[in-house]
Structures are given as C-alpha cells and as structure tokens.
PAVEXVEX-156701 format. One record per atom (N, C-alpha, C): x, y, z; atom name; residue number from 1. Coordinates in steps of 0.2 Angstrom, whole numbers. Example, Ala and Ser with C-alpha at 12.3 -4.5 7.8 and 13.67 -1.06 7.14 Angstrom:
2
- 66|-28|39|N|1 $
- 62|-22|39|CA|1 $
- 66|-16|39|C|1 $
- 64|-11|35|N|2 $
- 68|-5|36|CA|2 $
- 64|0|39|C|2 $
END
This chain:
237
- 850|435|-285|N|1 $
- 852|441|-290|CA|1 $
- 858|442|-292|C|1 $
- 860|441|-298|N|2 $
- 867|441|-297|CA|2 $
- 870|450|-298|C|2 $
- 876|450|-295|N|3 $
- 878|455|-292|CA|3 $
- 880|461|-298|C|3 $
- 878|459|-305|N|4 $
- 879|466|-309|CA|4 $
- 873|467|-312|C|4 $
- 869|467|-307|N|5 $
- 859|468|-310|CA|5 $
- 859|473|-305|C|5 $
- 857|478|-305|N|6 $
- 853|485|-303|CA|6 $
- 848|487|-304|C|6 $
- 842|486|-299|N|7 $
- 838|488|-297|CA|7 $
- 834|494|-295|C|7 $
- 830|498|-297|N|8 $
- 830|505|-296|CA|8 $
- 823|508|-298|C|8 $
- 818|510|-293|N|9 $
- 813|512|-294|CA|9 $
- 814|519|-297|C|9 $
- 809|523|-300|N|10 $
- 809|529|-302|CA|10 $
- 802|533|-302|C|10 $
- 802|539|-302|N|11 $
- 795|542|-304|CA|11 $
- 795|544|-312|C|11 $
- 799|544|-314|N|12 $
- 800|548|-320|CA|12 $
- 804|544|-326|C|12 $
- 801|543|-331|N|13 $
- 809|540|-337|CA|13 $
- 806|546|-346|C|13 $
- 811|550|-345|N|14 $
- 813|554|-349|CA|14 $
- 818|553|-355|C|14 $
- 816|552|-362|N|15 $
- 819|547|-367|CA|15 $
- 819|552|-372|C|15 $
- 824|552|-377|N|16 $
- 825|556|-382|CA|16 $
- 829|551|-387|C|16 $
- 827|553|-393|N|17 $
- 831|548|-398|CA|17 $
- 836|555|-403|C|17 $
- 844|553|-403|N|18 $
- 848|559|-408|CA|18 $
- 853|556|-411|C|18 $
- 852|559|-417|N|19 $
- 856|554|-424|CA|19 $
- 863|555|-420|C|19 $
- 866|548|-422|N|20 $
- 873|544|-420|CA|20 $
- 873|539|-425|C|20 $
- 881|538|-428|N|21 $
- 882|533|-432|CA|21 $
- 885|526|-429|C|21 $
- 883|521|-428|N|22 $
- 884|515|-423|CA|22 $
- 891|512|-428|C|22 $
- 895|515|-426|N|23 $
- 906|515|-428|CA|23 $
- 904|505|-428|C|23 $
- 901|502|-424|N|24 $
- 904|494|-422|CA|24 $
- 899|489|-429|C|24 $
- 893|493|-430|N|25 $
- 889|490|-435|CA|25 $
- 891|491|-443|C|25 $
- 892|498|-441|N|26 $
- 897|500|-449|CA|26 $
- 903|494|-452|C|26 $
- 908|492|-446|N|27 $
- 914|491|-446|CA|27 $
- 913|483|-447|C|27 $
- 908|480|-445|N|28 $
- 906|472|-445|CA|28 $
- 900|470|-449|C|28 $
- 900|475|-457|N|29 $
- 893|474|-462|CA|29 $
- 892|469|-464|C|29 $
- 898|466|-466|N|30 $
- 899|457|-466|CA|30 $
- 896|453|-463|C|30 $
- 898|453|-456|N|31 $
- 895|448|-453|CA|31 $
- 888|450|-450|C|31 $
- 885|456|-450|N|32 $
- 878|458|-449|CA|32 $
- 875|456|-455|C|32 $
- 876|455|-461|N|33 $
- 872|454|-468|CA|33 $
- 873|446|-468|C|33 $
- 880|441|-466|N|34 $
- 880|435|-465|CA|34 $
- 874|433|-462|C|34 $
- 874|433|-454|N|35 $
- 868|436|-449|CA|35 $
- 862|434|-450|C|35 $
- 860|440|-453|N|36 $
- 853|439|-456|CA|36 $
- 852|435|-461|C|36 $
- 855|433|-467|N|37 $
- 855|429|-469|CA|37 $
- 853|421|-465|C|37 $
- 860|421|-462|N|38 $
- 857|414|-458|CA|38 $
- 850|414|-451|C|38 $
- 848|420|-450|N|39 $
- 842|421|-446|CA|39 $
- 834|423|-449|C|39 $
- 835|423|-456|N|40 $
- 830|423|-462|CA|40 $
- 829|418|-463|C|40 $
- 834|413|-464|N|41 $
- 833|407|-468|CA|41 $
- 830|401|-461|C|41 $
- 830|403|-454|N|42 $
- 828|400|-451|CA|42 $
- 819|403|-447|C|42 $
- 821|412|-449|N|43 $
- 814|412|-448|CA|43 $
- 812|418|-453|C|43 $
- 808|416|-458|N|44 $
- 809|422|-462|CA|44 $
- 804|428|-461|C|44 $
- 799|427|-458|N|45 $
- 796|432|-456|CA|45 $
- 798|438|-452|C|45 $
- 806|437|-452|N|46 $
- 808|443|-449|CA|46 $
- 810|448|-452|C|46 $
- 805|457|-450|N|47 $
- 808|460|-454|CA|47 $
- 814|465|-452|C|47 $
- 816|467|-457|N|48 $
- 822|474|-455|CA|48 $
- 821|479|-455|C|48 $
- 817|481|-450|N|49 $
- 816|489|-450|CA|49 $
- 820|491|-445|C|49 $
- 817|497|-443|N|50 $
- 822|501|-440|CA|50 $
- 822|503|-431|C|50 $
- 825|500|-429|N|51 $
- 823|500|-419|CA|51 $
- 830|504|-419|C|51 $
- 827|508|-410|N|52 $
- 830|511|-407|CA|52 $
- 835|509|-401|C|52 $
- 842|510|-401|N|53 $
- 845|508|-394|CA|53 $
- 849|513|-392|C|53 $
- 849|509|-385|N|54 $
- 852|515|-378|CA|54 $
- 860|517|-382|C|54 $
- 860|524|-381|N|55 $
- 866|526|-382|CA|55 $
- 868|528|-376|C|55 $
- 866|532|-370|N|56 $
- 866|535|-363|CA|56 $
- 862|533|-359|C|56 $
- 864|531|-353|N|57 $
- 858|531|-348|CA|57 $
- 859|533|-339|C|57 $
- 857|537|-337|N|58 $
- 857|542|-334|CA|58 $
- 853|542|-327|C|58 $
- 854|544|-320|N|59 $
- 848|543|-315|CA|59 $
- 849|549|-312|C|59 $
- 845|555|-312|N|60 $
- 845|560|-308|CA|60 $
- 840|561|-301|C|60 $
- 842|558|-297|N|61 $
- 836|558|-291|CA|61 $
- 831|554|-294|C|61 $
- 826|555|-293|N|62 $
- 819|549|-295|CA|62 $
- 818|550|-303|C|62 $
- 824|552|-306|N|63 $
- 821|554|-313|CA|63 $
- 830|549|-318|C|63 $
- 826|546|-323|N|64 $
- 828|540|-326|CA|64 $
- 828|544|-334|C|64 $
- 834|546|-336|N|65 $
- 836|549|-343|CA|65 $
- 838|545|-348|C|65 $
- 835|544|-352|N|66 $
- 839|541|-358|CA|66 $
- 838|543|-364|C|66 $
- 846|543|-368|N|67 $
- 845|545|-375|CA|67 $
- 846|537|-380|C|67 $
- 842|540|-386|N|68 $
- 844|533|-391|CA|68 $
- 846|533|-397|C|68 $
- 847|531|-402|N|69 $
- 849|531|-411|CA|69 $
- 844|526|-415|C|69 $
- 844|527|-419|N|70 $
- 840|521|-423|CA|70 $
- 845|520|-428|C|70 $
- 843|513|-428|N|71 $
- 847|508|-431|CA|71 $
- 844|504|-434|C|71 $
- 847|498|-437|N|72 $
- 843|493|-442|CA|72 $
- 841|487|-438|C|72 $
- 837|485|-437|N|73 $
- 836|477|-432|CA|73 $
- 842|473|-433|C|73 $
- 843|471|-440|N|74 $
- 847|467|-444|CA|74 $
- 856|469|-439|C|74 $
- 855|474|-438|N|75 $
- 860|478|-434|CA|75 $
- 861|473|-426|C|75 $
- 856|475|-422|N|76 $
- 854|474|-415|CA|76 $
- 855|466|-415|C|76 $
- 852|462|-419|N|77 $
- 853|455|-421|CA|77 $
- 859|452|-420|C|77 $
- 860|454|-425|N|78 $
- 870|452|-426|CA|78 $
- 873|455|-418|C|78 $
- 872|460|-417|N|79 $
- 875|461|-410|CA|79 $
- 873|458|-404|C|79 $
- 866|456|-403|N|80 $
- 866|449|-399|CA|80 $
- 868|442|-400|C|80 $
- 867|440|-406|N|81 $
- 869|435|-409|CA|81 $
- 878|434|-408|C|81 $
- 881|439|-407|N|82 $
- 888|439|-408|CA|82 $
- 892|441|-399|C|82 $
- 888|440|-394|N|83 $
- 887|442|-387|CA|83 $
- 888|448|-387|C|83 $
- 885|454|-387|N|84 $
- 885|461|-387|CA|84 $
- 893|462|-385|C|84 $
- 897|464|-392|N|85 $
- 903|466|-391|CA|85 $
- 905|470|-391|C|85 $
- 898|476|-393|N|86 $
- 902|484|-391|CA|86 $
- 897|485|-387|C|86 $
- 901|488|-380|N|87 $
- 897|486|-374|CA|87 $
- 894|496|-373|C|87 $
- 897|500|-378|N|88 $
- 894|506|-376|CA|88 $
- 888|506|-377|C|88 $
- 884|502|-380|N|89 $
- 876|505|-384|CA|89 $
- 872|499|-377|C|89 $
- 867|499|-378|N|90 $
- 861|496|-375|CA|90 $
- 855|493|-377|C|90 $
- 852|488|-376|N|91 $
- 847|486|-377|CA|91 $
- 842|489|-372|C|91 $
- 837|495|-373|N|92 $
- 833|498|-367|CA|92 $
- 826|498|-371|C|92 $
- 821|494|-368|N|93 $
- 815|492|-368|CA|93 $
- 809|493|-365|C|93 $
- 806|494|-366|N|94 $
- 798|496|-359|CA|94 $
- 794|489|-360|C|94 $
- 790|487|-354|N|95 $
- 790|483|-352|CA|95 $
- 784|481|-345|C|95 $
- 779|479|-347|N|96 $
- 772|479|-344|CA|96 $
- 771|472|-338|C|96 $
- 773|473|-332|N|97 $
- 776|469|-328|CA|97 $
- 769|466|-325|C|97 $
- 766|461|-331|N|98 $
- 759|460|-327|CA|98 $
- 757|457|-322|C|98 $
- 751|457|-318|N|99 $
- 748|453|-314|CA|99 $
- 742|451|-313|C|99 $
- 742|448|-309|N|100 $
- 732|446|-306|CA|100 $
- 731|450|-300|C|100 $
- 725|452|-300|N|101 $
- 724|453|-293|CA|101 $
- 725|450|-286|C|101 $
- 728|445|-288|N|102 $
- 729|440|-284|CA|102 $
- 737|442|-284|C|102 $
- 741|442|-287|N|103 $
- 749|446|-283|CA|103 $
- 753|442|-289|C|103 $
- 749|437|-292|N|104 $
- 753|432|-297|CA|104 $
- 754|435|-303|C|104 $
- 761|433|-306|N|105 $
- 761|439|-312|CA|105 $
- 762|433|-318|C|105 $
- 759|436|-325|N|106 $
- 758|433|-329|CA|106 $
- 764|433|-338|C|106 $
- 768|430|-336|N|107 $
- 775|429|-343|CA|107 $
- 772|427|-351|C|107 $
- 772|429|-354|N|108 $
- 771|426|-361|CA|108 $
- 777|421|-363|C|108 $
- 776|417|-367|N|109 $
- 779|413|-371|CA|109 $
- 780|412|-378|C|109 $
- 787|416|-381|N|110 $
- 786|417|-387|CA|110 $
- 787|412|-392|C|110 $
- 782|415|-398|N|111 $
- 781|409|-403|CA|111 $
- 784|407|-407|C|111 $
- 785|401|-410|N|112 $
- 791|398|-416|CA|112 $
- 794|403|-420|C|112 $
- 788|408|-423|N|113 $
- 791|411|-430|CA|113 $
- 794|418|-424|C|113 $
- 794|418|-420|N|114 $
- 797|426|-418|CA|114 $
- 806|425|-415|C|114 $
- 810|429|-416|N|115 $
- 817|430|-417|CA|115 $
- 817|425|-407|C|115 $
- 815|425|-402|N|116 $
- 816|425|-397|CA|116 $
- 810|418|-396|C|116 $
- 810|414|-401|N|117 $
- 804|409|-399|CA|117 $
- 809|405|-393|C|117 $
- 803|403|-390|N|118 $
- 802|400|-384|CA|118 $
- 806|402|-378|C|118 $
- 806|409|-377|N|119 $
- 808|413|-373|CA|119 $
- 803|414|-368|C|119 $
- 804|414|-362|N|120 $
- 798|418|-358|CA|120 $
- 800|425|-353|C|120 $
- 794|431|-356|N|121 $
- 796|435|-352|CA|121 $
- 789|441|-350|C|121 $
- 790|447|-347|N|122 $
- 782|448|-349|CA|122 $
- 782|453|-356|C|122 $
- 778|456|-359|N|123 $
- 776|458|-367|CA|123 $
- 780|465|-368|C|123 $
- 784|466|-372|N|124 $
- 788|470|-372|CA|124 $
- 792|470|-379|C|124 $
- 795|476|-382|N|125 $
- 802|475|-385|CA|125 $
- 806|480|-387|C|125 $
- 810|480|-391|N|126 $
- 813|488|-392|CA|126 $
- 810|493|-398|C|126 $
- 809|498|-393|N|127 $
- 805|503|-395|CA|127 $
- 809|505|-403|C|127 $
- 804|509|-407|N|128 $
- 806|508|-415|CA|128 $
- 802|515|-416|C|128 $
- 804|516|-423|N|129 $
- 800|523|-427|CA|129 $
- 794|525|-424|C|129 $
- 791|520|-422|N|130 $
- 783|521|-420|CA|130 $
- 782|525|-412|C|130 $
- 788|525|-409|N|131 $
- 786|528|-403|CA|131 $
- 791|535|-402|C|131 $
- 793|536|-410|N|132 $
- 796|544|-407|CA|132 $
- 790|550|-410|C|132 $
- 791|555|-405|N|133 $
- 787|558|-406|CA|133 $
- 791|564|-412|C|133 $
- 786|568|-414|N|134 $
- 788|574|-420|CA|134 $
- 796|578|-414|C|134 $
- 795|580|-409|N|135 $
- 802|583|-405|CA|135 $
- 805|579|-402|C|135 $
- 807|573|-404|N|136 $
- 813|570|-405|CA|136 $
- 813|563|-397|C|136 $
- 807|565|-392|N|137 $
- 806|562|-389|CA|137 $
- 804|554|-390|C|137 $
- 809|550|-387|N|138 $
- 804|543|-387|CA|138 $
- 797|541|-381|C|138 $
- 793|537|-383|N|139 $
- 787|538|-379|CA|139 $
- 787|531|-377|C|139 $
- 791|530|-371|N|140 $
- 791|522|-369|CA|140 $
- 784|520|-364|C|140 $
- 782|523|-363|N|141 $
- 774|524|-359|CA|141 $
- 769|520|-366|C|141 $
- 770|523|-371|N|142 $
- 763|519|-376|CA|142 $
- 767|514|-381|C|142 $
- 775|515|-380|N|143 $
- 776|506|-382|CA|143 $
- 776|502|-379|C|143 $
- 776|503|-371|N|144 $
- 775|497|-366|CA|144 $
- 765|497|-368|C|144 $
- 762|501|-369|N|145 $
- 754|495|-369|CA|145 $
- 754|494|-375|C|145 $
- 756|496|-378|N|146 $
- 756|496|-389|CA|146 $
- 757|487|-389|C|146 $
- 764|485|-384|N|147 $
- 766|479|-384|CA|147 $
- 761|476|-380|C|147 $
- 759|480|-377|N|148 $
- 756|472|-373|CA|148 $
- 749|470|-375|C|148 $
- 746|476|-380|N|149 $
- 742|475|-384|CA|149 $
- 743|471|-389|C|149 $
- 747|471|-393|N|150 $
- 750|467|-398|CA|150 $
- 751|459|-396|C|150 $
- 756|458|-389|N|151 $
- 757|451|-387|CA|151 $
- 752|448|-385|C|151 $
- 747|452|-381|N|152 $
- 741|447|-378|CA|152 $
- 733|449|-377|C|152 $
- 733|453|-383|N|153 $
- 727|456|-385|CA|153 $
- 722|461|-379|C|153 $
- 725|462|-375|N|154 $
- 722|466|-368|CA|154 $
- 724|472|-372|C|154 $
- 716|477|-369|N|155 $
- 717|484|-370|CA|155 $
- 715|488|-367|C|155 $
- 719|493|-367|N|156 $
- 721|499|-361|CA|156 $
- 714|498|-355|C|156 $
- 708|496|-356|N|157 $
- 702|496|-350|CA|157 $
- 704|492|-347|C|157 $
- 708|483|-350|N|158 $
- 706|479|-345|CA|158 $
- 713|480|-340|C|158 $
- 716|484|-338|N|159 $
- 722|483|-334|CA|159 $
- 722|492|-330|C|159 $
- 726|492|-327|N|160 $
- 728|499|-324|CA|160 $
- 737|497|-324|C|160 $
- 739|504|-326|N|161 $
- 746|504|-325|CA|161 $
- 749|508|-320|C|161 $
- 754|508|-315|N|162 $
- 757|512|-310|CA|162 $
- 760|517|-316|C|162 $
- 761|524|-313|N|163 $
- 764|528|-314|CA|163 $
- 773|526|-312|C|163 $
- 773|524|-306|N|164 $
- 782|521|-307|CA|164 $
- 785|518|-311|C|164 $
- 791|519|-312|N|165 $
- 796|515|-316|CA|165 $
- 797|510|-312|C|165 $
- 801|504|-313|N|166 $
- 805|498|-312|CA|166 $
- 811|497|-319|C|166 $
- 817|501|-316|N|167 $
- 823|501|-320|CA|167 $
- 826|495|-319|C|167 $
- 828|490|-322|N|168 $
- 832|483|-321|CA|168 $
- 837|484|-327|C|168 $
- 844|488|-325|N|169 $
- 851|486|-328|CA|169 $
- 855|482|-327|C|169 $
- 856|478|-332|N|170 $
- 861|474|-332|CA|170 $
- 865|475|-339|C|170 $
- 868|481|-340|N|171 $
- 871|483|-347|CA|171 $
- 876|477|-348|C|171 $
- 872|475|-357|N|172 $
- 869|481|-362|CA|172 $
- 861|478|-362|C|172 $
- 859|476|-356|N|173 $
- 851|476|-356|CA|173 $
- 849|480|-350|C|173 $
- 844|485|-353|N|174 $
- 842|489|-349|CA|174 $
- 832|488|-347|C|174 $
- 829|485|-342|N|175 $
- 823|484|-346|CA|175 $
- 820|490|-340|C|175 $
- 814|494|-344|N|176 $
- 810|498|-340|CA|176 $
- 803|498|-341|C|176 $
- 802|494|-333|N|177 $
- 795|491|-331|CA|177 $
- 793|496|-327|C|177 $
- 784|495|-328|N|178 $
- 779|498|-324|CA|178 $
- 773|493|-324|C|178 $
- 770|491|-316|N|179 $
- 767|486|-314|CA|179 $
- 760|486|-318|C|179 $
- 759|482|-321|N|180 $
- 752|482|-324|CA|180 $
- 748|477|-322|C|180 $
- 740|480|-318|N|181 $
- 737|477|-314|CA|181 $
- 730|473|-317|C|181 $
- 729|468|-317|N|182 $
- 722|465|-319|CA|182 $
- 715|467|-314|C|182 $
- 711|466|-315|N|183 $
- 706|465|-310|CA|183 $
- 702|458|-310|C|183 $
- 707|453|-309|N|184 $
- 707|447|-311|CA|184 $
- 710|442|-308|C|184 $
- 710|438|-306|N|185 $
- 716|434|-305|CA|185 $
- 720|432|-309|C|185 $
- 727|432|-309|N|186 $
- 731|427|-313|CA|186 $
- 729|421|-318|C|186 $
- 726|418|-314|N|187 $
- 723|414|-317|CA|187 $
- 718|413|-323|C|187 $
- 711|419|-320|N|188 $
- 708|422|-327|CA|188 $
- 711|426|-331|C|188 $
- 717|428|-330|N|189 $
- 720|434|-334|CA|189 $
- 723|431|-340|C|189 $
- 726|425|-336|N|190 $
- 730|420|-342|CA|190 $
- 725|415|-347|C|190 $
- 718|415|-345|N|191 $
- 713|411|-347|CA|191 $
- 711|415|-354|C|191 $
- 712|422|-351|N|192 $
- 706|428|-354|CA|192 $
- 713|428|-361|C|192 $
- 719|431|-359|N|193 $
- 723|430|-365|CA|193 $
- 725|423|-370|C|193 $
- 723|418|-367|N|194 $
- 726|414|-372|CA|194 $
- 718|411|-375|C|194 $
- 715|415|-374|N|195 $
- 708|416|-379|CA|195 $
- 712|421|-384|C|195 $
- 711|425|-382|N|196 $
- 715|430|-386|CA|196 $
- 720|429|-392|C|196 $
- 724|425|-389|N|197 $
- 730|423|-394|CA|197 $
- 726|419|-399|C|197 $
- 722|415|-397|N|198 $
- 721|408|-400|CA|198 $
- 717|411|-408|C|198 $
- 711|417|-408|N|199 $
- 711|420|-413|CA|199 $
- 715|423|-417|C|199 $
- 721|423|-416|N|200 $
- 723|426|-421|CA|200 $
- 729|423|-426|C|200 $
- 729|423|-431|N|201 $
- 733|419|-436|CA|201 $
- 738|416|-435|C|201 $
- 744|422|-434|N|202 $
- 749|420|-432|CA|202 $
- 752|426|-425|C|202 $
- 751|422|-420|N|203 $
- 751|427|-411|CA|203 $
- 759|426|-411|C|203 $
- 760|432|-408|N|204 $
- 768|432|-405|CA|204 $
- 769|428|-400|C|204 $
- 763|426|-396|N|205 $
- 764|421|-390|CA|205 $
- 763|415|-392|C|205 $
- 764|409|-389|N|206 $
- 762|402|-392|CA|206 $
- 758|401|-383|C|206 $
- 761|405|-377|N|207 $
- 758|402|-374|CA|207 $
- 758|407|-365|C|207 $
- 756|407|-362|N|208 $
- 758|411|-356|CA|208 $
- 760|406|-349|C|208 $
- 763|410|-344|N|209 $
- 766|404|-339|CA|209 $
- 765|411|-331|C|209 $
- 762|408|-327|N|210 $
- 761|411|-322|CA|210 $
- 765|411|-317|C|210 $
- 768|416|-313|N|211 $
- 774|417|-309|CA|211 $
- 771|418|-302|C|211 $
- 772|412|-297|N|212 $
- 767|414|-289|CA|212 $
- 774|417|-284|C|212 $
- 779|414|-286|N|213 $
- 786|414|-282|CA|213 $
- 792|413|-286|C|213 $
- 796|412|-283|N|214 $
- 804|411|-286|CA|214 $
- 805|404|-288|C|214 $
- 801|402|-285|N|215 $
- 801|391|-286|CA|215 $
- 800|392|-294|C|215 $
- 794|398|-295|N|216 $
- 792|396|-304|CA|216 $
- 796|398|-309|C|216 $
- 801|404|-308|N|217 $
- 806|406|-312|CA|217 $
- 809|399|-315|C|217 $
- 807|400|-324|N|218 $
- 811|395|-326|CA|218 $
- 820|396|-329|C|218 $
- 824|395|-325|N|219 $
- 829|396|-324|CA|219 $
- 831|394|-336|C|219 $
- 829|391|-338|N|220 $
- 834|389|-346|CA|220 $
- 829|394|-349|C|220 $
- 822|396|-348|N|221 $
- 820|399|-356|CA|221 $
- 816|407|-352|C|221 $
- 821|411|-346|N|222 $
- 820|416|-344|CA|222 $
- 826|419|-347|C|222 $
- 823|427|-349|N|223 $
- 832|430|-349|CA|223 $
- 834|433|-341|C|223 $
- 840|434|-340|N|224 $
- 843|434|-334|CA|224 $
- 838|441|-331|C|224 $
- 838|446|-335|N|225 $
- 832|453|-331|CA|225 $
- 827|451|-329|C|225 $
- 825|445|-332|N|226 $
- 816|444|-330|CA|226 $
- 817|439|-324|C|226 $
- 824|434|-324|N|227 $
- 824|430|-317|CA|227 $
- 827|436|-312|C|227 $
- 829|440|-316|N|228 $
- 832|446|-309|CA|228 $
- 826|451|-303|C|228 $
- 822|451|-309|N|229 $
- 815|455|-308|CA|229 $
- 811|452|-302|C|229 $
- 813|441|-302|N|230 $
- 805|441|-298|CA|230 $
- 809|440|-293|C|230 $
- 816|437|-291|N|231 $
- 820|439|-285|CA|231 $
- 820|444|-283|C|231 $
- 820|449|-287|N|232 $
- 819|455|-283|CA|232 $
- 813|458|-280|C|232 $
- 807|457|-285|N|233 $
- 799|459|-281|CA|233 $
- 796|451|-276|C|233 $
- 799|447|-275|N|234 $
- 796|441|-272|CA|234 $
- 800|445|-263|C|234 $
- 804|447|-265|N|235 $
- 807|450|-258|CA|235 $
- 805|456|-254|C|235 $
- 803|458|-258|N|236 $
- 800|466|-258|CA|236 $
- 792|463|-253|C|236 $
- 790|458|-254|N|237 $
- 785|459|-250|CA|237 $
- 783|451|-244|C|237 $
END
C-alpha cells in the first residue's frame, strides 16, 4: 500500500452540503467546456448533471464528518482529466465492498459507454442531488445501496450491509466503504450479477471480477484506492 493512503474504520459518517463557488472551475471555464466537448464526442451518453464534491473531511474519535458542495459533472470530469489541479477539494463517494459468504470480493467492470470504461472497482459513484435531504444532510448510506442496485441489479433483500464504515483517504480521492455480504459464495454472486446485467439494454457493468487475494489485484484497471483496500483487507485476516 502506498504511503500516502490512509485507511481508517469509523462507526459513523455525517455528511452535509453547504453552498460554495468552486473558484478553479470558474477560472477554467474554457478548459472545462473543451474537455466536455471532447468527452461527449467519445462517450455521447454522458450527462452533465449536478454532483457533490468534498470541500472538507474531518475525523473525531469514531466519527467521520464530511462537507460537500454542488457542482456540474463537467467540472468534475475536467478536474480529474487534468490531473486534479485543485487539491482543496476531493471526490468523496460511498461504495459497497461486496463479498460472498466465502470472503471473496466481487468488483464490477465498467461498460464502454460509461466515463470510466474498463475500470474495475466496487459499485459506487460520486453523490448527487438525489442524495440530498431537505435539511442539507447527504445520505451516503442510501447512495451506496442505490449505486449497488443500479450497477449490479441486487436488491436490499439480497445482502447484508455492515454498520461500520471504512474510509480510504488518498486525497483528492476519498472512498467511504461499507462491507456488503451476500448469503452465497462469490462465484454464485457473480453469476447472479451477470444474469442481472444481461437483462439490461445498457448496463453500467460489462462484467464482474472476483478477488480472493492480493494476487487478483489488477494493477492496470483498478484505481489506486481499490488496490489499497485489497492490500489492506487481506492483511487484516
């Protein structure tokens, strides 16, 4: 695991959204627009909705407290594509660390029509306005299960979600994970997910991968936070 990665268990995550003008995005409007034009030429189905980015991350005992702000998806994509030039913000997203009853994990392989085609990681995504409550709270627990359903077709009754959170901080990327366990082996779970995505006209996943040990880490297709999670979790047992 790379030294700039911090992994921490917490009992609770509290997240709120507060108004903020993202200076980098405003100062680089032409870059954002040109990048979005290039990206949509390559992937026409990309949609420029509103997403939530992290402006602040704090730990207090067994609590992780996050502050988000809303911005255009095109801003996020340009920021990522240009190497995260503004380090004052981060992409903080919830993910379900899906595993079978045998302890092996199941990752998704993103479809060609998505922004991250071919990348391999747990079901998850940057929170958006649908995750906002009327009081300004950001519901990351619901974001996690919603993304899991959208990508894998699994329903709430198909799995058990742990209460504990695992925070993987490799700024400007912050993955907020909960263990999600199926009542079947990873092989059986993978078969179920493949059957689910085969029914979809345009599934977000093109396939799934089973990870049983660090030997199954794909150093080319898995983002560093995902690699770090597996390196960490397989040393815990």
